PQR file of N, CA, C, O and H, with PARSE charges and radii, in Angstrom:
ATOM      1  N   MET A   1       4.904  11.769  -5.960 -0.4000 1.5000
ATOM      2  CA  MET A   1       4.423  11.391  -4.595 -0.0000 2.0000
ATOM      3  C   MET A   1       6.370  11.513  -4.063  0.5500 1.7000
ATOM      4  O   MET A   1       7.336  11.170  -4.745 -0.5500 1.4000
ATOM      5  N   SER A   2       6.370  11.878  -3.207 -0.4000 1.5000
ATOM      6  CA  SER A   2       7.885  11.629  -2.532 -0.0000 2.0000
ATOM      7  C   SER A   2       8.524   9.886  -2.092  0.5500 1.7000
ATOM      8  O   SER A   2       8.040   8.760  -2.208 -0.5500 1.4000
ATOM      9  H   SER A   2       5.585  12.156  -2.653  0.4000 1.0000
ATOM     10  N   ARG A   3       9.177  10.158  -1.824 -0.4000 1.5000
ATOM     11  CA  ARG A   3      10.222   8.219  -1.861 -0.0000 2.0000
ATOM     12  C   ARG A   3      10.101   7.800  -0.547  0.5500 1.7000
ATOM     13  O   ARG A   3      10.194   6.620  -0.210 -0.5500 1.4000
ATOM     14  H   ARG A   3       9.570  11.072  -1.730  0.4000 1.0000
ATOM     15  N   GLN A   4       9.834   8.999   0.433 -0.4000 1.5000
ATOM     16  CA  GLN A   4       8.793   8.883   1.928 -0.0000 2.0000
ATOM     17  C   GLN A   4       7.915   7.889   2.047  0.5500 1.7000
ATOM     18  O   GLN A   4       7.917   6.882   2.756 -0.5500 1.4000
ATOM     19  H   GLN A   4       9.758   9.958   0.160  0.4000 1.0000
ATOM     20  N   GLU A   5       6.888   8.457   0.968 -0.4000 1.5000
ATOM     21  CA  GLU A   5       5.492   8.530   1.030 -0.0000 2.0000
ATOM     22  C   GLU A   5       4.791   7.165   0.455  0.5500 1.7000
ATOM     23  O   GLU A   5       3.658   6.704   0.595 -0.5500 1.4000
ATOM     24  H   GLU A   5       6.887   9.275   0.392  0.4000 1.0000
ATOM     25  N   ARG A   6       6.427   6.536  -0.541 -0.4000 1.5000
ATOM     26  CA  ARG A   6       6.291   5.559  -1.148 -0.0000 2.0000
ATOM     27  C   ARG A   6       6.473   4.404  -0.611  0.5500 1.7000
ATOM     28  O   ARG A   6       5.949   3.302  -0.773 -0.5500 1.4000
ATOM     29  H   ARG A   6       7.347   6.910  -0.655  0.4000 1.0000
ATOM     30  N   LYS A   7       7.756   5.035   0.430 -0.4000 1.5000
ATOM     31  CA  LYS A   7       7.828   3.434   1.279 -0.0000 2.0000
ATOM     32  C   LYS A   7       7.104   3.314   2.473  0.5500 1.7000
ATOM     33  O   LYS A   7       6.877   2.330   3.176 -0.5500 1.4000
ATOM     34  H   LYS A   7       8.182   5.930   0.562  0.4000 1.0000
ATOM     35  N   ASN A   8       6.707   4.762   2.601 -0.4000 1.5000
ATOM     36  CA  ASN A   8       5.323   3.736   4.099 -0.0000 2.0000
ATOM     37  C   ASN A   8       4.380   3.504   3.208  0.5500 1.7000
ATOM     38  O   ASN A   8       3.643   3.211   4.149 -0.5500 1.4000
ATOM     39  H   ASN A   8       6.892   5.562   2.030  0.4000 1.0000
ATOM     40  N   MET A   9       3.403   3.292   1.885 -0.4000 1.5000
ATOM     41  CA  MET A   9       2.764   3.340   1.720 -0.0000 2.0000
ATOM     42  C   MET A   9       3.238   1.919   1.014  0.5500 1.7000
ATOM     43  O   MET A   9       2.136   1.401   0.834 -0.5500 1.4000
ATOM     44  H   MET A   9       4.001   3.530   1.120  0.4000 1.0000
ATOM     45  N   ILE A  10       4.156   1.028   0.533 -0.4000 1.5000
ATOM     46  CA  ILE A  10       4.985  -0.023   0.380 -0.0000 2.0000
ATOM     47  C   ILE A  10       4.645  -1.193   1.981  0.5500 1.7000
ATOM     48  O   ILE A  10       4.227  -2.350   2.018 -0.5500 1.4000
ATOM     49  H   ILE A  10       5.052   1.449   0.679  0.4000 1.0000
ATOM     50  N   THR A  11       5.018  -0.316   3.021 -0.4000 1.5000
ATOM     51  CA  THR A  11       5.351  -0.774   4.223 -0.0000 2.0000
ATOM     52  C   THR A  11       4.027  -1.279   4.451  0.5500 1.7000
ATOM     53  O   THR A  11       3.760  -2.402   4.876 -0.5500 1.4000
ATOM     54  H   THR A  11       5.357   0.624   2.990  0.4000 1.0000
ATOM     55  N   PHE A  12       2.899  -0.019   4.018 -0.4000 1.5000
ATOM     56  CA  PHE A  12       1.291  -0.585   4.647 -0.0000 2.0000
ATOM     57  C   PHE A  12       0.746  -1.754   4.085  0.5500 1.7000
ATOM     58  O   PHE A  12       0.242  -2.745   4.614 -0.5500 1.4000
ATOM     59  H   PHE A  12       3.116   0.894   3.672  0.4000 1.0000
ATOM     60  N   ILE A  13       0.959  -1.422   2.811 -0.4000 1.5000
ATOM     61  CA  ILE A  13       0.710  -2.753   1.717 -0.0000 2.0000
ATOM     62  C   ILE A  13       0.773  -4.281   2.268  0.5500 1.7000
ATOM     63  O   ILE A  13      -0.039  -5.186   2.462 -0.5500 1.4000
ATOM     64  H   ILE A  13       1.368  -0.617   2.381  0.4000 1.0000
ATOM     65  N   GLU A  14       2.900  -3.979   2.493 -0.4000 1.5000
ATOM     66  CA  GLU A  14       3.377  -5.243   2.923 -0.0000 2.0000
ATOM     67  C   GLU A  14       2.546  -5.691   4.272  0.5500 1.7000
ATOM     68  O   GLU A  14       2.439  -6.899   4.484 -0.5500 1.4000
ATOM     69  H   GLU A  14       3.559  -3.244   2.336  0.4000 1.0000
ATOM     70  N   LYS A  15       2.027  -4.868   5.079 -0.4000 1.5000
ATOM     71  CA  LYS A  15       2.000  -5.335   6.677 -0.0000 2.0000
ATOM     72  C   LYS A  15       0.447  -6.123   6.512  0.5500 1.7000
ATOM     73  O   LYS A  15       0.240  -7.214   7.043 -0.5500 1.4000
ATOM     74  H   LYS A  15       2.114  -3.887   4.907  0.4000 1.0000
ATOM     75  N   MET A  16      -0.844  -5.222   5.502 -0.4000 1.5000
ATOM     76  CA  MET A  16      -1.719  -5.513   5.479 -0.0000 2.0000
ATOM     77  C   MET A  16      -2.187  -6.642   4.614  0.5500 1.7000
ATOM     78  O   MET A  16      -3.203  -7.321   4.759 -0.5500 1.4000
ATOM     79  H   MET A  16      -0.675  -4.336   5.070  0.4000 1.0000
ATOM     80  N   LYS A  17      -1.345  -6.715   3.767 -0.4000 1.5000
ATOM     81  CA  LYS A  17      -2.087  -7.933   2.504 -0.0000 2.0000
ATOM     82  C   LYS A  17      -0.775  -8.529   1.532  0.5500 1.7000
ATOM     83  O   LYS A  17      -0.823  -8.882   0.354 -0.5500 1.4000
ATOM     84  H   LYS A  17      -0.519  -6.163   3.649  0.4000 1.0000
ATOM     85  N   GLY A  18       0.409  -8.504   2.473 -0.4000 1.5000
ATOM     86  CA  GLY A  18       1.531  -9.925   2.340 -0.0000 2.0000
ATOM     87  C   GLY A  18       1.958  -9.833   1.144  0.5500 1.7000
ATOM     88  O   GLY A  18       2.600 -10.743   0.619 -0.5500 1.4000
ATOM     89  H   GLY A  18       0.447  -8.216   3.430  0.4000 1.0000
ATOM     90  N   PHE A  19       1.630  -8.600   0.480 -0.4000 1.5000
ATOM     91  CA  PHE A  19       3.227  -8.369  -0.975 -0.0000 2.0000
ATOM     92  C   PHE A  19       4.476  -8.623  -0.806  0.5500 1.7000
ATOM     93  O   PHE A  19       5.131  -8.020   0.044 -0.5500 1.4000
ATOM     94  H   PHE A  19       1.108  -7.861   0.907  0.4000 1.0000
ATOM     95  N   ASP A  20       4.690  -9.007  -1.131 -0.4000 1.5000
ATOM     96  CA  ASP A  20       6.669  -9.038  -0.839 -0.0000 2.0000
ATOM     97  C   ASP A  20       7.357  -7.251  -1.750  0.5500 1.7000
ATOM     98  O   ASP A  20       6.947  -6.503  -2.637 -0.5500 1.4000
ATOM     99  H   ASP A  20       4.158  -9.497  -1.821  0.4000 1.0000
ATOM    100  N   ARG A  21       8.098  -7.294  -1.181 -0.4000 1.5000
ATOM    101  CA  ARG A  21       8.310  -5.528  -1.256 -0.0000 2.0000
ATOM    102  C   ARG A  21       9.218  -5.504  -2.621  0.5500 1.7000
ATOM    103  O   ARG A  21       9.490  -4.396  -3.083 -0.5500 1.4000
ATOM    104  H   ARG A  21       8.431  -7.902  -0.460  0.4000 1.0000
ATOM    105  N   GLU A  22       9.702  -6.690  -3.291 -0.4000 1.5000
ATOM    106  CA  GLU A  22      10.652  -6.740  -4.420 -0.0000 2.0000
ATOM    107  C   GLU A  22       9.854  -6.352  -5.202  0.5500 1.7000
ATOM    108  O   GLU A  22      10.018  -5.383  -5.943 -0.5500 1.4000
ATOM    109  H   GLU A  22       9.481  -7.590  -2.916  0.4000 1.0000
ATOM    110  N   THR A  23       8.573  -7.275  -5.131 -0.4000 1.5000
ATOM    111  CA  THR A  23       7.171  -7.002  -6.495 -0.0000 2.0000
ATOM    112  C   THR A  23       6.436  -5.398  -6.468  0.5500 1.7000
ATOM    113  O   THR A  23       6.171  -4.758  -7.486 -0.5500 1.4000
ATOM    114  H   THR A  23       8.439  -8.063  -4.529  0.4000 1.0000
ATOM    115  N   LEU A  24       6.229  -5.017  -5.301 -0.4000 1.5000
ATOM    116  CA  LEU A  24       5.925  -3.057  -4.981 -0.0000 2.0000
ATOM    117  C   LEU A  24       6.618  -2.107  -5.532  0.5500 1.7000
ATOM    118  O   LEU A  24       6.171  -1.094  -6.070 -0.5500 1.4000
ATOM    119  H   LEU A  24       6.444  -5.537  -4.474  0.4000 1.0000
ATOM    120  N   MET A  25       8.510  -2.651  -5.315 -0.4000 1.5000
ATOM    121  CA  MET A  25       9.709  -1.951  -5.212 -0.0000 2.0000
ATOM    122  C   MET A  25       9.476  -1.756  -7.672  0.5500 1.7000
ATOM    123  O   MET A  25       9.743  -0.884  -8.499 -0.5500 1.4000
ATOM    124  H   MET A  25       8.873  -3.475  -4.879  0.4000 1.0000
ATOM    125  N   TYR A  26       8.985  -2.894  -7.702 -0.4000 1.5000
ATOM    126  CA  TYR A  26       9.128  -2.417  -9.259 -0.0000 2.0000
ATOM    127  C   TYR A  26       7.285  -2.057  -9.946  0.5500 1.7000
ATOM    128  O   TYR A  26       7.137  -2.069 -11.168 -0.5500 1.4000
ATOM    129  H   TYR A  26       8.768  -3.602  -7.030  0.4000 1.0000
ATOM    130  N   MET A  27       6.262  -1.817  -9.178 -0.4000 1.5000
ATOM    131  CA  MET A  27       5.495  -1.536 -10.062 -0.0000 2.0000
ATOM    132  C   MET A  27       5.748   0.065  -9.977  0.5500 1.7000
ATOM    133  O   MET A  27       6.654   0.406  -9.216 -0.5500 1.4000
ATOM    134  H   MET A  27       6.382  -1.807  -8.186  0.4000 1.0000
ATOM    135  N   THR A  28       5.042   1.098 -10.681 -0.4000 1.5000
ATOM    136  CA  THR A  28       4.809   2.388 -10.874 -0.0000 2.0000
ATOM    137  C   THR A  28       3.999   2.864  -9.819  0.5500 1.7000
ATOM    138  O   THR A  28       3.291   2.253  -9.019 -0.5500 1.4000
ATOM    139  H   THR A  28       4.306   0.822 -11.299  0.4000 1.0000
ATOM    140  N   ASP A  29       4.291   4.363 -10.000 -0.4000 1.5000
ATOM    141  CA  ASP A  29       3.993   5.001  -8.650 -0.0000 2.0000
ATOM    142  C   ASP A  29       2.103   5.334  -8.121  0.5500 1.7000
ATOM    143  O   ASP A  29       1.589   5.776  -7.094 -0.5500 1.4000
ATOM    144  H   ASP A  29       4.866   4.859 -10.651  0.4000 1.0000
ATOM    145  N   ALA A  30       1.371   4.667  -9.914 -0.4000 1.5000
ATOM    146  CA  ALA A  30      -0.258   4.479  -9.643 -0.0000 2.0000
ATOM    147  C   ALA A  30      -0.501   3.779  -9.059  0.5500 1.7000
ATOM    148  O   ALA A  30      -1.093   3.940  -7.992 -0.5500 1.4000
ATOM    149  H   ALA A  30       1.789   4.308 -10.748  0.4000 1.0000
ATOM    150  N   ASP A  31      -0.044   2.440  -9.653 -0.4000 1.5000
ATOM    151  CA  ASP A  31      -0.031   0.752  -9.075 -0.0000 2.0000
ATOM    152  C   ASP A  31      -0.144   0.916  -7.773  0.5500 1.7000
ATOM    153  O   ASP A  31      -1.224   0.938  -7.182 -0.5500 1.4000
ATOM    154  H   ASP A  31       0.437   2.309 -10.520  0.4000 1.0000
ATOM    155  N   VAL A  32       1.323   1.083  -7.076 -0.4000 1.5000
ATOM    156  CA  VAL A  32       0.926   1.382  -5.157 -0.0000 2.0000
ATOM    157  C   VAL A  32       0.043   1.998  -4.973  0.5500 1.7000
ATOM    158  O   VAL A  32      -0.917   1.518  -4.371 -0.5500 1.4000
ATOM    159  H   VAL A  32       2.200   1.066  -7.556  0.4000 1.0000
ATOM    160  N   GLU A  33       0.042   3.696  -5.566 -0.4000 1.5000
ATOM    161  CA  GLU A  33      -1.137   4.258  -4.828 -0.0000 2.0000
ATOM    162  C   GLU A  33      -2.497   3.250  -4.931  0.5500 1.7000
ATOM    163  O   GLU A  33      -2.751   2.327  -4.156 -0.5500 1.4000
ATOM    164  H   GLU A  33       0.822   4.086  -6.055  0.4000 1.0000
ATOM    165  N   TYR A  34      -3.168   3.609  -5.908 -0.4000 1.5000
ATOM    166  CA  TYR A  34      -4.030   2.386  -6.487 -0.0000 2.0000
ATOM    167  C   TYR A  34      -4.136   1.452  -5.260  0.5500 1.7000
ATOM    168  O   TYR A  34      -5.234   1.274  -4.734 -0.5500 1.4000
ATOM    169  H   TYR A  34      -2.961   4.359  -6.537  0.4000 1.0000
ATOM    170  N   ILE A  35      -3.035   0.859  -4.799 -0.4000 1.5000
ATOM    171  CA  ILE A  35      -2.942  -1.072  -4.061 -0.0000 2.0000
ATOM    172  C   ILE A  35      -3.437  -0.164  -3.050  0.5500 1.7000
ATOM    173  O   ILE A  35      -4.578  -0.335  -2.622 -0.5500 1.4000
ATOM    174  H   ILE A  35      -2.142   1.004  -5.227  0.4000 1.0000
ATOM    175  N   TYR A  36      -2.938   0.491  -2.748 -0.4000 1.5000
ATOM    176  CA  TYR A  36      -2.599   1.317  -1.598 -0.0000 2.0000
ATOM    177  C   TYR A  36      -3.778   1.714  -1.039  0.5500 1.7000
ATOM    178  O   TYR A  36      -4.094   1.223   0.045 -0.5500 1.4000
ATOM    179  H   TYR A  36      -2.011   0.630  -3.096  0.4000 1.0000
ATOM    180  N   THR A  37      -4.680   2.724  -1.714 -0.4000 1.5000
ATOM    181  CA  THR A  37      -6.113   3.118  -1.791 -0.0000 2.0000
ATOM    182  C   THR A  37      -6.728   2.263  -1.496  0.5500 1.7000
ATOM    183  O   THR A  37      -7.183   2.330  -0.354 -0.5500 1.4000
ATOM    184  H   THR A  37      -4.424   3.123  -2.594  0.4000 1.0000
ATOM    185  N   SER A  38      -7.017   1.239  -2.179 -0.4000 1.5000
ATOM    186  CA  SER A  38      -8.034  -0.008  -2.109 -0.0000 2.0000
ATOM    187  C   SER A  38      -8.193  -0.636  -0.800  0.5500 1.7000
ATOM    188  O   SER A  38      -9.192  -0.874  -0.122 -0.5500 1.4000
ATOM    189  H   SER A  38      -6.648   1.184  -3.107  0.4000 1.0000
ATOM    190  N   THR A  39      -6.434  -0.927  -0.548 -0.4000 1.5000
ATOM    191  CA  THR A  39      -6.086  -1.699   0.625 -0.0000 2.0000
ATOM    192  C   THR A  39      -6.364  -0.878   2.198  0.5500 1.7000
ATOM    193  O   THR A  39      -6.497  -1.411   3.300 -0.5500 1.4000
ATOM    194  H   THR A  39      -5.622  -0.733  -1.099  0.4000 1.0000
ATOM    195  N   TYR A  40      -6.397   0.799   1.793 -0.4000 1.5000
ATOM    196  CA  TYR A  40      -6.338   1.061   3.536 -0.0000 2.0000
ATOM    197  C   TYR A  40      -8.489   0.977   3.158  0.5500 1.7000
ATOM    198  O   TYR A  40      -9.251   0.183   3.711 -0.5500 1.4000
ATOM    199  H   TYR A  40      -6.289   1.232   0.898  0.4000 1.0000
ATOM    200  N   GLN A  41      -8.650   1.402   2.742 -0.4000 1.5000
ATOM    201  CA  GLN A  41     -10.222   1.584   2.588 -0.0000 2.0000
ATOM    202  C   GLN A  41     -11.210   0.758   2.687  0.5500 1.7000
ATOM    203  O   GLN A  41     -12.376   1.143   2.591 -0.5500 1.4000
ATOM    204  H   GLN A  41      -8.031   2.046   2.293  0.4000 1.0000
ATOM    205  N   SER A  42     -10.786  -0.830   2.949 -0.4000 1.5000
ATOM    206  CA  SER A  42     -11.063  -1.594   3.797 -0.0000 2.0000
ATOM    207  C   SER A  42     -10.411  -2.122   4.711  0.5500 1.7000
ATOM    208  O   SER A  42     -10.826  -3.233   5.040 -0.5500 1.4000
ATOM    209  H   SER A  42      -9.840  -1.143   3.027  0.4000 1.0000
ATOM    210  N   TYR A  43      -9.364  -1.664   5.356 -0.4000 1.5000
ATOM    211  CA  TYR A  43      -8.585  -1.183   6.912 -0.0000 2.0000
ATOM    212  C   TYR A  43      -9.728  -0.246   7.331  0.5500 1.7000
ATOM    213  O   TYR A  43     -10.380  -0.577   8.321 -0.5500 1.4000
ATOM    214  H   TYR A  43      -9.027  -0.761   5.088  0.4000 1.0000
ATOM    215  N   GLU A  44     -10.030   0.846   6.707 -0.4000 1.5000
ATOM    216  CA  GLU A  44     -10.735   1.358   6.728 -0.0000 2.0000
ATOM    217  C   GLU A  44     -12.614   1.081   7.543  0.5500 1.7000
ATOM    218  O   GLU A  44     -12.996   1.693   8.540 -0.5500 1.4000
ATOM    219  H   GLU A  44      -9.501   1.115   5.903  0.4000 1.0000
ATOM    220  N   GLU A  45     -13.243   0.312   6.975 -0.4000 1.5000
ATOM    221  CA  GLU A  45     -13.878  -0.276   6.689 -0.0000 2.0000
ATOM    222  C   GLU A  45     -13.839  -1.549   8.330  0.5500 1.7000
ATOM    223  O   GLU A  45     -14.641  -1.847   9.215 -0.5500 1.4000
ATOM    224  H   GLU A  45     -12.933  -0.185   6.165  0.4000 1.0000
ATOM    225  N   GLN A  46     -12.686  -1.866   8.032 -0.4000 1.5000
ATOM    226  CA  GLN A  46     -12.840  -3.234   9.669 -0.0000 2.0000
ATOM    227  C   GLN A  46     -12.900  -2.032  10.489  0.5500 1.7000
ATOM    228  O   GLN A  46     -13.814  -2.041  11.313 -0.5500 1.4000
ATOM    229  H   GLN A  46     -12.035  -1.624   7.312  0.4000 1.0000
ATOM    230  N   LEU A  47     -12.184  -1.037  10.473 -0.4000 1.5000
ATOM    231  CA  LEU A  47     -12.059  -0.251  12.277 -0.0000 2.0000
ATOM    232  C   LEU A  47     -13.690   0.652  12.417  0.5500 1.7000
ATOM    233  O   LEU A  47     -13.948   1.196  13.490 -0.5500 1.4000
ATOM    234  H   LEU A  47     -11.441  -1.029   9.804  0.4000 1.0000
ATOM    235  N   ASP A  48     -14.448   0.710  11.538 -0.4000 1.5000
ATOM    236  CA  ASP A  48     -15.803   1.352  11.957 -0.0000 2.0000
ATOM    237  C   ASP A  48     -17.143  -0.032  12.111  0.5500 1.7000
ATOM    238  O   ASP A  48     -18.317   0.075  12.466 -0.5500 1.4000
ATOM    239  H   ASP A  48     -14.239   0.267  10.666  0.4000 1.0000
ATOM    240  N   MET A  49     -16.330  -1.298  11.669 -0.4000 1.5000
ATOM    241  CA  MET A  49     -17.717  -2.118  12.187 -0.0000 2.0000
ATOM    242  C   MET A  49     -17.107  -2.190  13.705  0.5500 1.7000
ATOM    243  O   MET A  49     -17.750  -2.734  14.604 -0.5500 1.4000
ATOM    244  H   MET A  49     -15.376  -1.386  11.381  0.4000 1.0000
TER
END
């Protein structure tokens, strides 16, 4: 994943889940992507309601 893509994912996770940036910065790309995907799916479900 690109640096900008990771930054955007981290920003989204911070806003939606309340994680702190420092914790997310030390996670692997796979970890960040997994958290982002699950968070985004929850977000989409809220929009559909």
